[in-house]
Structures are given as C-alpha cells and as structure tokens.
C-alpha positions as CSV (number, residue, x, y, z in Angstrom):
1,M,28.7,-4.0,0.1
2,F,25.3,-2.4,1.2
3,L,24.9,-5.2,3.8
4,D,23.8,-2.4,6.3
5,F,21.1,-1.0,3.8
6,F,19.8,-4.8,3.1
7,L,19.4,-5.3,6.7
8,L,17.8,-2.1,7.6
9,L,15.0,-2.8,4.8
10,K,14.6,-6.3,6.7
11,N,14.4,-5.4,10.1
12,D,11.8,-2.8,9.1
13,G,9.6,-5.8,8.2
14,L,10.1,-5.4,4.1
15,P,10.0,-8.9,2.4
16,V,13.4,-8.9,1.2
17,T,15.5,-12.1,0.8
18,I,19.2,-13.2,0.7
19,K,18.5,-14.0,-3.2
20,E,17.6,-10.5,-4.2
21,Y,20.2,-9.0,-2.1
22,L,22.9,-11.2,-4.1
23,T,20.9,-10.3,-7.4
24,L,21.4,-6.5,-6.7
25,L,25.2,-7.2,-6.0
26,E,25.5,-9.0,-9.5
27,A,23.8,-6.1,-11.1
28,L,26.2,-3.6,-9.8
29,D,29.1,-6.0,-10.5
30,N,28.0,-6.0,-14.1
31,N,27.7,-2.3,-14.4
32,I,23.7,-2.6,-15.0
33,V,23.3,1.1,-14.1
34,D,25.8,4.3,-14.3
35,Y,26.9,5.9,-11.7
36,S,24.2,7.8,-10.7
37,V,22.3,8.0,-7.2
38,D,18.6,8.3,-9.4
39,D,19.8,5.2,-11.1
40,F,21.0,3.2,-8.3
41,Y,17.5,3.9,-6.4
42,Y,15.7,2.5,-9.4
43,L,17.8,-0.5,-9.2
44,C,17.4,-1.2,-5.9
45,R,13.7,-0.6,-6.1
46,S,13.3,-3.0,-9.0
47,V,15.1,-5.8,-7.5
48,L,14.3,-5.8,-3.7
49,I,10.6,-4.4,-4.0
50,K,8.0,-7.0,-5.2
51,H,4.8,-4.9,-4.6
52,E,3.8,-1.2,-4.8
53,Q,2.6,-1.5,-1.3
54,H,6.1,-1.6,0.1
55,I,7.4,1.4,-2.0
56,D,6.6,4.0,0.6
57,R,8.6,2.4,3.4
58,F,11.5,1.7,1.1
59,D,11.7,4.9,-0.3
60,L,11.9,6.4,3.3
61,L,14.3,4.0,4.4
62,F,16.6,4.5,1.4
63,G,16.4,8.2,2.0
64,K,17.3,7.4,5.7
65,Y,20.2,5.3,4.7
66,F,21.6,7.2,1.6
67,K,21.1,10.9,2.9
68,G,22.2,14.0,1.2
69,I,25.7,15.2,1.0
70,D,24.8,18.0,3.3
71,E,24.1,15.7,6.2
72,I,27.4,13.6,5.5
73,D,30.5,14.6,7.3
74,T,34.0,14.6,5.9
75,D,34.8,11.1,6.8
76,E,31.9,9.8,4.9
77,F,32.5,11.7,1.9
78,M,36.2,10.3,2.0
79,K,34.5,6.9,1.7
80,I,33.0,7.6,-1.9
81,P,35.0,5.4,-4.2
82,E,37.6,7.7,-6.2
83,E,36.9,5.4,-9.0
84,W,33.0,6.2,-8.9
85,L,34.1,10.0,-9.4
86,R,36.5,9.2,-11.9
87,R,34.2,7.2,-14.2
88,G,31.3,9.8,-13.7
89,F,33.7,12.1,-15.3
90,E,34.6,10.3,-18.1
91,R,31.2,9.4,-19.0
92,I,29.8,12.9,-18.9
93,L,32.2,15.6,-20.1
94,S,32.7,16.4,-23.7
95,E,36.1,16.1,-25.6
96,E,36.4,19.8,-25.1
97,D,36.0,19.8,-21.6
98,K,38.5,16.9,-21.1
99,E,41.2,18.9,-23.0
100,M,40.5,21.7,-20.5
101,I,40.7,19.5,-17.7
102,K,44.1,18.3,-18.9
103,A,45.1,21.8,-19.2
104,M,44.4,22.3,-15.5
105,G,46.2,19.2,-14.0
106,G,44.0,16.5,-15.3
107,L,41.3,14.6,-13.4
108,D,43.6,13.5,-10.1
109,K,44.0,17.1,-9.6
110,L,40.5,18.0,-9.5
111,I,39.6,15.3,-7.4
112,E,42.2,16.1,-4.9
113,R,41.2,19.5,-4.7
114,L,37.7,18.5,-3.9
115,K,38.6,16.4,-1.1
116,E,40.7,19.1,0.3
117,L,37.9,21.8,0.0
118,M,35.5,19.1,2.0
119,K,38.1,19.2,5.0
120,E,38.5,22.7,4.9
121,Q,35.0,24.2,4.4
122,K,32.8,24.7,7.7
123,K,29.6,26.4,6.6
124,R,27.3,26.8,3.5
125,H,28.6,29.1,0.7
126,A,27.0,30.8,-2.0
127,G,28.7,32.3,-4.8
128,G,32.3,32.8,-5.5
129,G,34.7,30.7,-7.3
130,K,36.5,28.6,-4.4
131,W,34.2,26.9,-1.8
132,I,31.7,24.2,-2.4
133,G,28.4,26.0,-2.6
134,T,25.6,27.5,-4.8
135,G,25.6,29.9,-7.6
136,G,29.3,30.4,-8.0
137,T,32.1,29.4,-10.5
138,S,33.6,26.8,-8.6
139,P,33.9,23.3,-9.9
140,F,31.9,21.8,-6.9
141,G,28.3,22.9,-5.9
142,A,25.1,23.5,-7.2
143,Y,23.1,26.2,-9.4
144,G,26.7,27.5,-10.9
145,Y,28.7,27.2,-13.8
146,H,32.0,25.4,-14.3
147,P,33.1,23.3,-17.6
148,Q,34.3,20.7,-15.0
149,G,32.3,20.7,-12.0
150,I,30.8,18.2,-9.5
151,R,27.2,19.2,-8.7
152,I,26.4,18.6,-4.6
153,G,22.7,19.0,-3.3
154,Q,21.1,20.3,-6.5
155,A,17.5,18.9,-7.4
156,E,17.7,19.8,-11.1
157,S,20.6,20.5,-13.6
158,R,20.7,24.0,-14.9
159,N,24.1,24.5,-17.0
160,R,23.9,20.6,-17.6
161,R,27.6,20.4,-16.7
162,A,27.3,18.5,-13.0
163,V,28.8,15.1,-12.8
164,K,27.1,13.7,-9.9
165,V,23.7,14.5,-7.9
166,W,23.8,14.1,-4.1
167,E,19.8,15.5,-3.4
168,K,17.5,15.1,-0.6
169,R,14.4,12.8,-1.6
170,E,11.0,13.3,-1.0
171,F,8.3,10.5,-1.2
172,K,4.7,9.5,-1.8
173,N,2.7,7.4,0.5
174,L,1.8,4.1,-1.1
175,D,1.4,1.7,2.0
176,D,-1.0,-0.7,2.5
177,S,-1.7,0.6,5.7
178,V,-3.2,3.9,4.8
179,E,-7.0,4.1,5.1
180,L,-9.0,3.6,1.7
181,S,-10.4,5.7,-1.1
182,T,-13.6,4.4,-2.5
183,R,-11.8,3.4,-5.8
184,N,-9.3,1.1,-3.7
185,M,-12.5,-0.4,-1.9
186,K,-14.0,-1.2,-5.3
187,M,-11.1,-2.9,-6.5
188,A,-10.6,-5.1,-3.3
189,L,-14.3,-6.0,-3.0
190,K,-14.3,-7.0,-6.6
191,R,-12.1,-10.0,-5.5
192,L,-15.1,-11.5,-3.7
193,R,-16.5,-13.1,-6.8
194,L,-19.0,-16.0,-7.3
195,L,-19.2,-16.3,-11.2
196,T,-21.8,-17.9,-12.9
197,R,-23.1,-18.0,-16.4
198,E,-27.0,-17.1,-16.8
199,G,-29.1,-15.0,-19.4
200,R,-28.9,-14.7,-23.2
201,D,-26.1,-16.1,-25.5
202,E,-24.0,-13.1,-26.1
203,E,-20.2,-13.8,-25.0
204,L,-18.0,-15.5,-27.7
205,D,-16.7,-18.8,-26.5
206,L,-13.4,-18.8,-28.3
207,D,-12.5,-22.4,-27.5
208,G,-16.0,-23.5,-28.7
209,T,-15.8,-21.5,-31.8
210,I,-12.5,-23.2,-32.6
211,Q,-13.6,-26.6,-32.2
212,R,-16.7,-26.0,-34.1
213,T,-15.0,-24.3,-36.9
214,C,-12.4,-27.5,-37.1
215,K,-15.5,-29.9,-37.4
216,N,-17.0,-27.6,-40.2
217,A,-14.0,-28.2,-42.2
218,G,-12.5,-24.7,-41.5
219,Y,-15.8,-22.7,-42.4
220,L,-16.3,-20.2,-39.3
221,E,-18.8,-21.1,-37.1
222,L,-19.6,-18.8,-33.8
223,E,-20.3,-20.6,-30.5
224,M,-21.9,-18.0,-28.1
225,L,-22.6,-18.6,-24.4
226,P,-24.0,-16.4,-21.7
227,S,-22.0,-13.8,-20.0
228,R,-20.6,-14.6,-16.3
229,K,-21.8,-12.3,-13.5
230,N,-20.9,-12.1,-10.1
231,N,-23.8,-13.6,-8.0
232,V,-22.0,-13.2,-4.5
233,K,-24.5,-12.5,-1.6
234,V,-23.6,-9.9,1.2
235,L,-25.2,-8.6,4.2
236,L,-23.7,-5.5,5.6
237,F,-24.0,-4.5,9.2
238,L,-23.1,-1.0,9.8
239,D,-22.2,0.4,13.5
240,I,-23.4,4.0,13.4
241,G,-23.9,6.7,16.0
242,G,-21.6,7.5,19.2
243,S,-17.8,6.7,18.9
244,M,-18.5,5.7,15.1
245,D,-19.2,9.5,14.5
246,D,-15.2,9.7,13.9
247,H,-15.4,7.1,11.0
248,I,-18.2,8.5,9.1
249,E,-16.4,9.2,5.8
250,I,-14.5,5.8,5.7
251,C,-17.6,3.9,6.5
252,A,-19.8,6.0,3.9
253,Q,-17.0,5.3,1.1
254,L,-17.1,1.5,1.8
255,F,-21.0,1.3,1.7
256,S,-20.3,3.3,-1.6
257,A,-18.3,0.8,-3.0
258,A,-19.9,-2.1,-1.8
259,K,-23.3,-1.0,-3.5
260,Y,-21.4,-0.5,-6.9
261,Q,-19.6,-4.0,-6.6
262,F,-22.6,-6.4,-5.3
263,K,-25.6,-6.9,-7.0
264,H,-27.1,-8.9,-4.0
265,L,-26.4,-6.6,-1.0
266,E,-28.5,-5.7,2.0
267,H,-27.5,-3.3,4.8
268,F,-28.8,-2.9,8.1
269,Y,-27.5,-0.4,11.2
270,F,-27.1,-1.2,14.7
271,H,-25.4,0.6,17.4
272,N,-22.3,-0.7,19.3
273,C,-23.7,-4.1,19.2
274,I,-26.3,-6.3,17.5
275,Y,-29.2,-7.2,19.4
276,E,-33.0,-8.2,18.9
277,A,-33.3,-5.2,16.2
278,L,-31.8,-3.5,13.3
279,W,-33.0,-0.7,11.2
280,K,-32.7,0.7,7.2
281,D,-33.1,4.5,8.0
282,N,-31.1,5.9,10.7
283,A,-33.2,9.0,11.0
284,R,-36.2,6.7,11.8
285,R,-34.8,4.1,13.8
286,W,-37.1,4.0,16.4
287,Q,-40.3,4.0,14.5
288,Q,-38.9,1.7,11.6
289,S,-36.7,-1.1,13.2
290,I,-36.5,-4.4,11.8
291,P,-36.4,-7.8,14.1
292,T,-32.8,-9.4,13.9
293,F,-34.8,-12.5,13.7
294,E,-36.7,-11.5,10.8
295,V,-33.4,-10.9,9.0
296,L,-32.1,-14.2,10.0
297,H,-35.1,-16.0,8.8
298,K,-35.0,-14.1,5.6
299,Y,-31.6,-14.3,4.2
300,N,-30.1,-18.0,4.0
301,N,-26.5,-18.8,4.9
302,D,-25.2,-18.4,1.3
303,Y,-24.9,-14.8,2.2
304,N,-21.6,-13.3,3.2
305,V,-21.8,-10.8,6.4
306,I,-19.6,-8.0,7.1
307,I,-19.6,-6.2,10.3
308,V,-18.2,-2.3,10.5
309,G,-17.8,-1.1,13.8
310,D,-15.3,-0.1,15.9
311,A,-16.4,-2.7,18.6
312,S,-15.6,0.1,21.3
313,M,-18.4,-0.4,24.2
314,S,-18.9,-1.3,27.7
315,P,-17.8,-5.2,28.3
316,W,-21.5,-5.3,29.7
317,E,-23.1,-4.8,26.4
318,L,-21.6,-8.2,25.3
319,L,-21.8,-10.1,28.5
320,Y,-25.4,-9.4,30.3
321,P,-29.0,-8.7,29.6
322,N,-29.7,-4.6,30.1
323,G,-26.3,-3.9,29.2
324,S,-27.1,-1.7,26.2
325,V,-26.6,2.0,26.8
326,E,-29.9,2.7,24.9
327,H,-32.7,0.4,25.5
328,N,-33.2,-2.7,27.8
329,N,-31.8,-5.7,25.9
330,D,-33.5,-9.1,26.9
331,E,-30.2,-11.2,25.9
332,A,-26.8,-10.4,25.7
333,G,-24.9,-9.0,22.7
334,F,-22.9,-12.3,22.2
335,T,-26.0,-14.3,22.2
336,W,-27.4,-12.5,19.2
337,L,-23.6,-12.4,17.5
338,T,-23.6,-16.2,18.2
339,R,-26.5,-16.6,16.5
340,I,-25.6,-14.7,13.6
341,K,-22.0,-16.2,13.4
342,N,-23.8,-19.9,13.3
343,Q,-26.2,-18.9,10.6
344,Y,-23.4,-17.2,8.4
345,P,-20.1,-19.2,8.5
346,Q,-18.7,-16.4,5.9
347,M,-18.5,-13.6,8.3
348,V,-15.8,-10.9,8.8
349,W,-15.6,-7.6,11.2
350,L,-13.8,-4.6,9.8
351,N,-12.6,-2.1,12.5
352,P,-11.6,1.6,11.6
353,V,-9.8,1.9,14.6
354,Q,-6.1,1.5,14.0
355,K,-4.9,-1.9,14.9
356,D,-2.1,-0.5,17.3
357,Y,-5.0,0.8,19.4
358,W,-7.0,-2.5,19.6
359,R,-5.1,-3.7,23.1
360,Y,-6.2,-0.7,24.9
361,T,-9.8,-1.3,24.6
362,E,-11.2,-4.6,26.5
363,S,-14.4,-4.9,24.3
364,I,-12.3,-5.1,20.8
365,H,-10.2,-7.8,22.4
366,M,-13.1,-10.0,23.6
367,L,-14.4,-9.5,20.2
368,K,-11.5,-10.1,18.3
369,E,-11.3,-13.2,20.2
370,F,-15.2,-14.1,19.6
371,M,-14.4,-13.7,16.0
372,G,-11.5,-16.2,15.8
373,S,-9.0,-13.5,14.6
374,R,-11.3,-12.6,11.8
375,M,-11.5,-8.9,12.5
376,Y,-9.5,-6.7,10.3
377,P,-8.1,-3.2,10.4
378,L,-10.5,-1.0,7.8
379,T,-7.1,-0.4,5.6
380,L,-6.3,-1.6,2.1
381,A,-4.3,-4.9,3.7
382,G,-7.3,-5.4,5.9
383,L,-10.0,-5.3,3.5
384,Q,-7.9,-7.6,1.1
385,D,-7.4,-10.1,3.7
386,S,-10.8,-10.2,4.7
387,I,-11.9,-10.7,1.2
388,I,-9.5,-13.7,1.1
389,E,-11.2,-15.1,4.1
390,L,-14.8,-14.9,2.9
391,K,-13.6,-16.4,-0.6
392,T,-11.8,-19.3,1.4
393,K,-15.0,-20.2,3.4
394,N,-17.0,-19.8,0.0
395,Y,-14.7,-22.1,-1.8
396,S,-14.8,-24.7,1.3
397,L,-18.4,-24.9,1.6
398,Q,-19.0,-25.2,-2.3
399,H,-16.7,-28.2,-2.2
400,N,-18.3,-29.8,1.1
C-alpha cells in the first residue's frame, strides 16, 4: 500500500527510508489517524520528513500523487475502499442523521448511489438535488446541504455535514535550495564560531557553584566566570560590477549578515578576479586601492576567507598576465588566488549563480577545480555547507 508514493518521494531525492515507510504502514494499520486526507497528510509528513527543508518538495509530490477528486477518473474513484467511506460516516454522523439514513435505505444504499452517479455524471454541476456538484441538496458534492452528505472538492466546511474532503492543496516553498534572506544568513553564519572566555567574571558557572556549595557545607557560594565570545576572524572578498550587478541584493544581504555576526570582519572589493589591488570603497576604487600584498601581510592565517563572486569571466583573466578587462595586470589571476589559498587554508567561494548553470561557463568550472570543490552556491544549503567546511578546517588547524 502506497509503495508508489514512497518510490515517488525517493526517486525525487527526498531522504526517505524503508524503515520510515514501514512505520507509516504500521501507523495506518493501528488507526493512528482518522479517515481524513488532512490527517493522512500530516501523518505522512511527520513520519517521512525529517527536516523542514524537504517540506516544500514533499508537499508538491503529495499533491501530485493524491490529486483532487476532480482529477480522478471513475475507475480511480472505485478504488477508494468502501470501508473508508463507511467508517467515515459512522464517525461523524449524529444519531439523528443515522436514523434518517436508515429510513432512506441505510449506508449501503447511499454508497451504492454515489458510485452510480460517478459513472453517469460527465460534467460539472451546480445546484439541484441529484448530481454531484456545488450548492445543491444532493448528498454528494460541496457548499450545499444534506444531512447525509459526502463533500467532494470543497476547501472548507459550511454546514458541518460533509463526511470526506477531497481538495486541491496549495503549498509554501521551504526548500533549502531557495536564495537566502538576511535572517537565514545570520543563522547560518552563526554556526561559524570560535568561542573563548574573556573579560570580567559575569556569567554563572553552574557546575562550579554546585561544587563550591557542597564544599561549603550546603551554604550557597556562587562561582562566576567570563562570558564566552565568538572570536572567529573573517576576510570577505566581494566581486562587484559587471555581471555581478544581477546579484547586488543577495550580496548586500550577505554583507549585512556578516557584519552583524562577526566581530572581527574585514571586507574588500574586486572585479572578476583578485589581482594586485583591492579596494574598500567602490566609488573611489581607482584613487584609494589597497595592494593585495599589504592585505596578505596584515592579516595572518587564522582568518577565514570567504570569496563571493559569480566566477564568470574570460579564462584569459585567470591564466595569463594582462588578461584583465580593466587594466594591465602583471600576473595572472590564478597566481594571486594561489597566494591567498596558500596563506589561508580556511577558504571557500560562494557563487550566486544557480549551480545547474555552472557547467555552461568555462571560468566557473576552472575556479571550481582550483578550489578543490570548495565552491558553493549562494543558497541556504550552500552557505551551511561552506560554514561546515570552514569549521572543519579551523578544528583541524587547532588540533595539529
């Protein structure tokens, strides 16, 4: 049962397992939920989905597989278990309604009549008392009234008499492949932390307090210690101008989030590739540039380097002197990037171009290879992966 639905989720890349599928079947076998599409949806989501980033795709696939009754043909409808309908009636109808149904021939008569109408009806119907439609007095349909009805295709209950709901679902995008907001960036960057204790003793040491109180015959004696602060250091290199104009907003959000999150943050701008000079103020880039060697000498190798750029340029800029489109550079772009890479082992590249398009640009492919697969898309998942990479490098350096 529902094996095709499970395979649909798995083939689309959702991390669902056989164990979770068996758990779902066990829950259904033990009647964990009532006979409701909504209840079944929440049960499936609770059992099969382990992270909110997968909710969006799950919702879309659920809606695709369990389509509304208006999209299900007669043969498909006949596959709905009769017991499913029967138990729904018994659960919801009042004693008065049940007596009225008995007077009209009972549940068997009502279900049989519904199946007959599904075979006969060929078009939409509104009003009236016979066909399946809206706003009528037939026992079947939506937005009408009948004491023994089956509601089909209605988004809400009006007269509170409908037994089952088959409705078209609409979903919200929570996918981790979407572009970031400033808040999401702050939460992701927060994971890059090197916590040290410094300053005045102003934070309660609970374990120390308990230990000292025990040694003091039960009389309370507080133990204080300095608060922990995030002392991670970050060098942020931002590509600006040209094709990066399409990504100004997302880069501005990242810059804002980084300034908020990191106490020790230094940023510099470049265009296309890092060469012999960088700048702080884009409006005065030609008058107030900073030699790249000066940056390398000033900031030691405990800084984490984050390069943000679309990596889209002529391959000549990376491979040869004088390849820059703006000036005559004495050394190739790869020469300068290699110096930075050797100086800062903790280095990643964030690319705002969608990852699916990377293979169409030669320079992106070249830089991705140069970075050793440490180029990540500027999405929530990409930013999280880059932070994990930096954190792993920091941990490795600290313990070597």
